[in-house]
N, C-alpha and C positions, 0 to 999 in steps of 0.2 A: 449545176450549170457552171461552166468554167469561169474563172475570174476574168473580168474585162470583156466577156463575150456577150453579144446581144441575145435577147430572148428569141425562142424559136418562132419563126414566122410561118403561117400556113401556106401551103403551096397552091391551094385552090379553095373555092368556096365550099366544096364538099368536105374537105379536111377541116375547114374552119367550123362547120356546123356539126361535125361528128357524123358524117354521112358515109355512104358505101366506100369512098376512096380510102377512108381511114379503116373501115371494117374489113376491106379486102386485105390490107396489110396485116391486120391482126389475124385474119383467117390463115394467111400463109404462115405466119409465125406459129399458129396453133398446130398446123399440119406437120411441122418439123419438130415440135417439142412435146407432143402428147401422144407418143407411140409406146410408152413404157408399160402400159397395162391395157388389158382388154376393155375393162370398164371405162378407163380413161379415154380410150379411143372412141367409144360410143359417145361419150360426152363431147369430145372434140368435134366429131362429125356433126352432131346436132347443133352445136354452137356455130360451126362454119356455115351451115345452111342458113341459119338465122341471120348471120352477119352479111352474107351475100345478098339476102333479100332486103337489106336496108334496115334491119332491126338493130337497135343500139346494142352494144356489148353487154351491158348490165341486164337489159331485157332478155337477151339470149341466155345469159347465165341463170336468171330467175326462171325462165321457161323450162330449163333442163334440170330442175331441182330433183325430180324423180329419178332421172338417170344418175345424177350425182350420188343419190342415196344408195342406189344399187351398186354402183362402182365402189363406194366407200365400204359396203359390206364385204366386197370381194378383196379389196386391198386398199386400206386407207393411205398407206405410205405412197403407193404409186400414184394415187389420184392427187394427193396434195403436192407431191414433189414434181410430178410430171405435167400437171395441168394447171391448177390454181397458182402454184408458186411461180411457174414459168410465165404465166400470163401477167402476173403482177396485179391480178384482179381480186376483189373480195370474194370470200368463200361463202358468204351468205347473200340473201336477197335484200341487200341494203338499198335504200332509196326507193321503196315500193310505195304504191298508192292503192289503198283499198277503196273501191267504188261500191257503195251500198246499193241494194236493190232500188230500182227507180232512177238510177243515175245513168240511164242508157245514152243520153245525149252526150254527156261528158266522156263516156267510154268510146262512143263512136268517133268523137273528135280526136281522142288520143290514139285510136287505131289508125286514123289517117296520118298521124305523125310518125307511125312506124312501130307502135307498141301493140302486140297481140293481146288485148285485154277484153274480157267479158264482164258484164255486170256481176258484182259480187266476187270477182276474182282479183288477184294481185296484179299490179302493173307498176311501171316506173315512169318517171318523167323523162323526156328525151334529154340525153346527155347527163343524167343524174350521176353523181359521184358517190363513192363509198362513204359510209358513215365513219366518223372518227373512231379509231380503235379497231376497225375491221381488218386492217393489215398492220404488220409490225413496221414501226417507223425505222428508217435507216439511221445508223449512228452518225453523229455529227463529226465530220471529218475536218481535221485541222488544216489550215492553209499552210503553204510552204513557209519555212522560217525566214525571218527578215535578215538582211545583212547587218553586221554589227554596227553600232552607233559610232560614227567617226569622232576622233578627238579634235576639238576646235583649237583655233589659234590662241584664243583667250585661255583655254585650259593649259596649253603649253607655256603661255606667259606667266600664269600663276605658279606653275611648277618650277620654272626657272627662278622665280622670285622667292618662293617659300620652301621649295623642296617637296611639296605635297601635290599629288595628282588627284584632284577632287572631281566629283561628277557634276553633271548638269541637273539642277533641281527639276522634278516633275516628270522626267523622262522614264522613270521606273514604272510609271502608270501603264506604259505600253510594252514593257519587257515581259511578255507572257505569250504563250501560243495563241495564234489568231484562229478565229472560227468565222465562217460565213454568217451573215445575218439570219436570224431565225424567223421563219414565216409563221410558226405556230405561236399560240398564246392568246390571251384575251385581247379583244379589240377595244380601244378606248371609245368613250361616248362621242368624242368629237371627230372620230375617224370619218373621212369623206369617201363615199363609195365611188368607184371609177371603173373603167373598162379593165377586164381581167379578173375582177373579184368574183367570188361565188357566194350566193346568198342561200342560206339554209332556211327554207320556208316550211312551216307546219300549219295545217288548217284542220279543224275538227268542228263538229256540229252537223249541219246539213250536208257537208261534204268533208270527206277525210282525205287529206292530201299531205304528202311528206316527200321532200326531195330538195336537191340543190340545183339552182339555176345560175348559169354563168352570165355575167354582164358583157355584152358584145362591144364592138368598137364604137357603136353609136351610144353606148351607155344605157342600153335597154336590156330587159329580160322578157322572155316570152312566157306568159301565164295562160294555161288552158282556158278556153272560152272567152278570155279577156283580151288576149293578144299582147303585143309589145307594151311594156310599161317602162318609162324612163326613170332610172334611179341614180344616174350620175349626178354628183354634187350633193346628194342627200347624206346627212350625217347619220352615223349608226344609231344614235339615240332617237332619230326621227323616222327611222325606217318602218317601224310597226304602224305608225299613224299614216304614213304615206301609202303603204300597200293596202291597209284596211280601207282607206278612202277609195282606192282604185278597184279593189275586189268587191266592194259593196255595190258596184254598178251591176254585177252579174249574180253574185251569191247573196243570200240572206241567212240570218240566224247562224252565224259561224264565229269562231274564235281564231285568232291569228297570232303566230309567233314567228318573227323574222329576225335572223341574226346574220352577221357576216361570217361565212365559213372560211374558205381559202382566200387569202388576200393575194393581191397581184404583186409582181416584182417590177422594180423600176431601175433605170440606169442613171447613175450620177457620175460626176467627174471629180477626182481629187488631184489637184495640181499645185504648183508652187513648190515650196520647200518641204514637201512631204517625204516621208521615208520610203514609201513605195507608191509613187503617183501612178494614175491610170484611170481606166473606166471600170466601174464596179456595178454589178447587178445586185441590188439590195432589196430588202423587203420594203413595202410601202409604209411600214410602221417605223422605218429607220429614221434616225435624227443625225445631226452633224457629228455628235460624239460617237455614235455607233459606227458611222462610216469611217471616222478617223481610226477607230480600233481595227477595222478591216485593213486600212492602209498602213497600219503600224505607227500612226501618229506623225508628228513633225520630225524632220531630219535634225541632225545636230546643229545645222545652221538655220533651222526653222524656228518660228516664234510660237510660244505657248500662250502669249497674251493677245495676239491679233490673228484670228482665223475667221475669214470672211466667207459668207454664203452669198453667192451670186445667182440671181434668177432672172432670166430674160435680159441679161446685160446690166441689171441694177443690183446694188448691194441690199440684201434683205436683212441680214443680221451679222453681228460680230461676236465671236465667242472668245472669252477669256478663261482659259483652263485653270489659272491660279484661283479664280473665284470658285470653280467647281472643286478643286483639290482641297482648299483651305476652309471654305464656308459652305460647300454644297450648293452653291448658287448656279442654277442651270439657265440663267438668262443668256439668250443667244443660241441655246440648243434647240433649234427649230426643226420641225419635221420636214423631211425631204420630199420633193416632187420630182417627177421625171425631168431629166435634163438639167438639174441643179448642178452648180459648180462650186466646190469647196476649195478655197484658195488659202494655202498656208503661207503667210507673209514671212519675209526674212526676219531674223531675230532682231529685237530691239536692244537697248543698252543693257549690258550685263555687268554685274559686280560679284565679287567673291567674298563670302563670309566664312571665316575659319577661326580656329583657336579653341577656346574653352566652351564648346557647345557640342551637342549630340549630332546635329545634321550640318556638317560642314559641306558646303556646295556652292555652285555658281548659280546665281539667281538673275532673272530677267526683270528689268524695270519696265513699267508701263509707260514711263516718260521720265524726264529729267527732274520731276518734282517729287518723286517718292523719297521718303526720309529714312533715316537709320532705324527709327522705331517700326516703320512698316516692314523693313527688311528683316528685323528681328522677329516680327510676328510670322513671317513666312517660314522661318527655321523651326518654329515650334519648340525651341529649347528654353529652359528656364535661365534667367540671368542672375539667379541668386548666387551662383558660384563664380560669377564673373566680377572682376575688379571694376568697380564703378568709376573710379577716379582716373583710370588710364587705359584707354583702348587706342590702338594704332590704326591710322588711316593712310594707306599708300595710294597715291594718286598720280595720274599721268598729266603733266602740265605741258601741253603742246606749244605754249608760248615761249618756253625756254629752248634755246638751240642746243646747249650742252646740258646733259643731265636732265632730261625732261621729267624724270620721276622724282617725287618728293614724299616725305613722310611727315605726318602731322599727328598730334595727340588729340584724342577725342574723349570727352567726358560724357558718361552715359547718364546725365541728368536730364531734366525736362528740356533744357535748351539744346543739349547735345543730341537727344533723340529726334528733334525736329530739324536737324541739319540735313539738307538735301544731298543726294548722291548723284553721281554721274557715271557715264560709261567708263569702264576700266578700273574703277575703285576696288581696292582690296581692304576689307575691314578685318582686323585681327583682334579677337577678344582675349584678354589675359585672365588666368585663373587667380582667384583670391589667395592671399597668403594663408598658410596653414597655422600661423601663429595665433594663439589666444591672447587677447588683450588683458584679461583679468582672471587668469586661471593658475592654480597651483596643483601639481600632479603628485598623487600619493600612489606608490606602487610597492611590490614585493610581498612580504609575508604579512599581509593585512587583510581585514575582512572585506573591504570594498576598494580595490585599486581603481580609482577614478580621478577625474579632474574636478577640483572644487573651486568655487568662486573665491577670489582673493579679496581681502578686506584690509584697509590700512592698519598697520601695527600688528598684523597677524603673525603668530609664533607657531612653533612645532606643536606645542601643547594644544593650540586651538585646532590644528589639523587632526591631531590624535588626542582627543580629550580624555580618554580612559583606556585601560588595558584591554577592554572588550573589543576595541577597534582593531586589535591585532589577532583576533581569532579568525583564522582563514575560512573562506567560504567552503561549505561542505562538511565542516567538522560536526555540526549538530546532526546533519543527515547521516554521516557515518556512525555517529554515536547512537542514533535511533535504530539503525540497522542491526546493531549488536544483539538485539533481543529477538531477531527473526530466526527462522529455522534455516539450517544449512543443508545444502544438497551435495556439497563436496567436502572433502577432508580439509582440515585447517591448513592454512598456508604455512610454508616454511619460514623460519626466522630470517628477517632481512628482506622479505619479499613484499613489503608494504602491508597495508592494513588488510588486504585480501577481501574487502567488502566494498560494494558500490551499489548504486540504486538499481541497476539492471539485475544484478545477481540477487539482491534482496527481493525484488519482485518475483523472480523465478523461485526463490526459496519459499516464499509465502504460498505461491500457487501450488508448488509441489507438496508442501505440508498439508494444505487444505484438501487437495485431491487425495492424498494418502489417507488422511483422517476419515474422509468420506468413504473411501474403499474399505477401510478397516471396520467401519460401522456396518457396512452392508455385505461383508465377506463372510465366508464360512467360519465356523468356530475354530477349526484347526489353523486358519490363516490369521485369525484375529490377534493372537499373541505375537506372531512373527511381525506383523505390521506395527504393532505397538512398540516392539523392540527396535524396529527400524526408526520409528519416530524418536525414541529415546536416544538412539545413537546420533541422530542428526542434531538433537538439542544439546548434546554433550559439549562442554567447553574444555578444550585441551589447554595445558599449561603453555605450550608453544604459542598458541593463538593469543592467549591472554598477555604473554610477555611481548609478543610482536605488536599488539595493539597498544600496549603501554608505551612503546617506543615511538610508534608511527601514527597513532590516531590524531595527534595534534603536533605539528612541527614545532620544535623548540626554538624560541626566539633568541636572537643574539642581542642581549640587552646592553652589551658593552660598546657596540659599534653600529652606527647608521650614518647616512650621508645625505647631503644636499648638493644637487647639481645645479649650478647657476650659470646662466649665459650673460656675458658682459657685452653689451652692444657697443661700448666705446672702442674696444680693441678686437672685437669679434673673437673672443676666446671663451672656453668653458672652464669654470672653476669648481673644484670638488672640495666641499667643506664637511669633514667628519665631525660627529658629535656622539655623546653617550646617550643612548636612548632611554635607559633607566633613569638617569638624572634629569633628563628633559621632561619625562612624563610623570614620574613619581614625586620627585622633589622640586620640580620646576626651577632647576638651577639656571640662572640667566646665562651662564657661560655655555650651556648646552641647549637651553631652550631658545634656539636661534630665531631672530626676526626674519621672516620670509619676504620675498619679493615676487612680483608677478613673473610667471614662467619658471619658477623653481620646481625641481623634481626631487621629492623626498623618497628615499629608498630604505626599506626595512628588510634586514636579512634574517635568515634562519641559520642555525649552527651547521646545517648540512651545506648551505650555500657558502658560508664563510666559517670554516672550522675554528673552534676555540679550544683553549687548554682543556685537558681531560677532566679536571676537577670541576669545571663549570658545566659539564654535560650531565644530563639525567641518565644515570647508569643503573642497570637492573641486572641482578643475578638470581639464579634459582638454587635453592637449598632444599634438598629432599632426602628422604631416608630416615635414619634413626637419629633425628633431632626432635626436641620437644615441640617446636612450632615450625614445621617445614612450610615453604612457600616461596613467592617471588618477592625480593626485597630491593628497594632502591638504595644504592650505595651512598654512604657519606664520604666526604673528602678524606682520602688516606685510610680508609677502613681496610683491615686485614682479614684474613680467613678466620683467625681465632676470634676477632672482634665480632664478626658476623655470627659465628656459632654461639657466642655468648649472648648476642642480641636475640637469637632465636631460642633461648632458654637452655642451651647446652645440649649435650648428648643424652640419649635415652639409656636405659640400663642394658639394652641389647645391642648397643652400638659397637661395631668393630672398627675402631679408629684407624688401625694399621691398614685396613683395606679401603680407606676413603678414595673415591674416584673423583679426580679434579680435572675437568676439561676446560680449555680456553679456545675461543674462536680464532684469535690471532695465531695461536700455536698450531691449530689445525690447518690453517691456510699455509703456514710456513712448512709444516710437515708434508703436506700434499705437494707443495712445490719441490721440496727436497726429494720426495719419492719419485716424482716425474723426472727430475734431473738425473737421479740414479738409474732409472730405467733407460733413459736415453744413452747414458754412458755405457751401461752394460750391453745395450744393443749394439753400439758402435764397437766395443771391445770384442764382443762375440763374433761380429761379422769379420773383423780384422783377423782374429785368431783362426776362424774357420777357413778364410782364404789362404792364410799361411800354411795351415795344416794340409789342405788339399794340394797345394803345390809341392809339399815335401813327402806326400804319400807315394810309396814306391810300387805298390801293386793295387789291383782292383779291390781286393778285400779291405785294404786300409782305407781306400777312398770311400767305399761303401760304409765303413764304420764311422768315418768322419761325417758323412752325410746324415747318418742316423743321429749322431751327436748334435749336429746343427739343427735338425728338426726338434730334438728335445729342448735345445736352448730356446728356440723360437716359441715353443709351447710355454716354457717358463716365463718368457718375456710377456706373453699375452696374459698369463695369470698375474704377473706383477702389475700390469697396466690396470687390471680390474680392482686392485687394492685401493681403498680409500682411507685416508688418515683419520684418526679419531680425535686428535687434539688433546689426548690425555697427557698430563704432567705428573711424573713420578715424584711423590712427596718425600721419599727416602727417610722414613721415620724408623725409630728403633722399635722392633717388634715387642720388646719387653716393656718399654716405657714410651708409648707413642705420643708425641707432642706435635701439634699442628705447626708447620713452619710459618715464619713471619712473612707471608706473601700478601702484597697489596692487590686487592681484587680489581678486576676490570669489567667493563660492560660486556654482558653475554656469558660470563663464567657460569659453569654448572658444577655444583658440588653435590655428590651423592654419598651418603654414609650407609654402608651395608650392615646387615646383622652379622654377628660372629658365626663364621662357617665352621663346620665340624668335619669337613672333607678335604682331601687332596686329590686332584685330578691327574691322571696319567694318560697321555694320548700320543699318537704317532705310530711308529713301527713297533708295536707291542701286541702281544696276544690278547690282552684284555684291556680295551680302552674304556675305562670306567673311573669312578671316584671311590677312593678308599677312605676309611675312617681315620681321622688324624689322632695319633697317639703321641704324647710328649716324648721327646728324645729320639724320635725316628729320623732316619737319614734318607738321602736320595737313593742309595743302593737298596734300602729296604723296600721302597715302593717299586723299584725296577724289578726286583726279584718277584714281587707279588704280581706285577703286570706281565712279566715274561717277555723279554725282547725277542723279536724274530731274528732269523738268520740274516736278513737284509738290514737290520738295525745298525745305525752308525752311532755307537755309544761315545765315540770321540767328539761328536758334535752335539751331544745331548744338552738341553737347556733347562734351567729352573726358573720359572716365571713367578716372581713374588706377587703377593696380593696388593702391594703398594705400587706396582708397575715396573719395578726394576727386574732385570734379567741377568742370570748368571750362566755363562756358557762354559762347558768343559774344555773346549779347545783353547779358550783364552787363558785359562789357568795353567796350561801345560807349558813346560819349558821347551827349548829348541831340541832337546834330546828325548822328548816324549814323557818327561816326568811330570807329575802333578795330577794324574787321573784319580789317585786315591783321595786327594784333597776334595775334589768335586763330589765324589761318591759319598764322602763322609760329612757333607754339608747338612746341617739340620733343616728341617722343613717345617714351615708355619702353617696354621690353618688358612685355607683359601689359596695356597700355592698350587702351581701346576707344573708337571714335568713333561717335557716334549722330547721325543726321540725321533730324529729324522731318518730317512732311508739312505743307503749308500748310493752315490751316483755312479761310481765305477765298481761294478759287481764281478770283475774278473778275479780269479784266484791268484795267489802269490806266484805259483808256477807259471801261469799264463802271462802275468805281467813280466816275469823274468825272461821268458822265452821271447816275448815281443821286443823287450829291450835288447836282448842279446842279438836278435836278428837285425835290429836297426844298427847296432854297433858294428856288426859284421859287414853290413852294406857300406858303412862309412869307411871301415878299414880297407875294403875291397876297392872302393873308388879312390882312396888315397894311394894305394899301391899302383893302380893303373896310372895315376897322374905322375907318380915318381918315376915309373918306368919310361913314360913318354919323355919326361925331361932328360933322363939319362941318355936315351937314344938320340935326342936332338943334340946334346952336347958332344956325343961321340962323332956324329956326322959333321 
């Protein structure tokens, strides 16, 4: 039914009673909608004949059950879609009455009312409706959306005053899609039956009766053999007793169940400052609140505190929605009767509450006696975070001609909360200060960076009583994880500890699963799985060294600071002190007396670098020494000192071939290498561009392009190179003595065994290692390896075992002398000889012809230029 439209009125008494006028209309509808199937047509014709004879619709449907069954067997879809669905009628014989044998009198009476019923057969009560669930209920359709809530003048006033546009409290209750009132649902016990309702009556015992009877305009229902029974004004809880008393006049030995089935609709009026005023057809179960929801609630200028229900010109109840919203109090939510008028009164006094609270909004006062405490209870926000000593109250004072607005301070104590408010007030709550009155903060490289309570006379040693308070959180967890299985390779040096709680959990899970698989696997897989477990349990030197550096951050014992705020001049003062002296020796000069609000910061050596000798430095010594391992350096310790501390060299040590790598050197070498590659790339590009411009023929240009491609390939190979960080110790091969080098953190020293071979590689026929013989020279090993035709002997190199390199081209003079000196150089065990390939593989004749051709072109161009100049001069 459309909103605001009156209920359907019967056109005549036949239509009101459900008699042939109504049946004729349904018959015409049947004839136009049930032609889709042959069986459905038969059903349609039988029902039409019954309707025209005055039989009710549901009696006709029940009488044609056999035809429906036959039609369903032929085409269920056509019957349901073309007949029952279009009719909107139930598909079963709902609302039937079974008359037992011997009940001929009741059957004859019902036949006279239009039902073709025989004793022992099925029949229906006149006008009986379908049972619940017989047809699918229509979906609830939302009402049209409401217009947006207008902005009130008081909202604009608050916005101009504070810069904040806040909402009206309580109106969000109605900001949702609207739906018409629902007529379905349980009927309360105090529901009063009236015209338009339908009663669901069931009798059993001496008589079996089931059906729904409508309450007519006179408030009566018509019961077979009994006649009209008045039920208007009877409560739902009293309906059974009332009908049992009436039916006992005719029937005996029976049981009765009577409930309210379909309830009636009523019309009410929503007027005043409603958001969508008008006439509404609602369920007879509706109350003032449900009708307000249909109307969208009060408008922006309407009141939530004063909603009156008028009945027959008198005020019946007043609803305060604040009580419903905040306390669930439904006082005043009265059930509606036909013709009731809901009047939404204009808004009462309004005040704004904003500042340090969750629900800043504009609230409506019930009167001028509501207090600040009541207003705070409406907001539902905690006042713990609100400054209790100072809240602001902006008020309009109409008595002043100039400047009618004034500001007052409000204390949120017992007296301040009882202060009454009035229309136009703006209450602004202030947030409490973030300052701690009695706290000292400890932060940085400590176990528990927290705020601690201040005590008079408190010093740094009281805040940090022992060195264990400087062990950072998570150290013991990382330490415990060290014994767990690893699923990945050990982390690289400088990448952190490489362990955490998540990875440890995954490691344990993986190891347990693998162990279980190993125990249940085939014999051939058992050894491989055990080997994998052993590999994961292995501890690499790199991991141990990295954990030694990073498992526990090193504390800077020389420097810590106290940050102090001076309230007098509002400045911050930084007071440094020696942490070691403050904690270990309790030196009064460094064990400072603290004040409330001080912030004590402890640093690590990574956060605040210290001199190198104060750092924990570790080096790795491996190879042919008596006690190889990872050592922590002492201040100023040299390479020779470290070897001596490790027990000296073993008998197989080849001291001349000692490999010494340093991380800082590796970083510098890598940077130099990248810089050299960039310079070479720029020089190659410039040279290629100049060469292409000077190329005189296509063949020369093609040759230049091939040369450029070769240079680019060389550049890519150079970019892939990585510096090793090796430092050449430059020792005497005959009397190798370790140089006096002060070691650094991360140094790696490896002493190899004495080698018996010399390697030759590069552009030689046999890239292999040859047995070293005392007194042999470079030329001897080149003769054995056999240089190829592309070998560039002028650029051959001798790479010493100690890391030094001797190049043939460097020892040659400007005239080409010195080759014999390189070839006669003695070779030591572990040395290597490298012979590169020639870059320019043209023969001497080809090089001469190319040069002669280029010179001829130059002379030719020079002659043409000279001739042109001479001609110009003569002219």
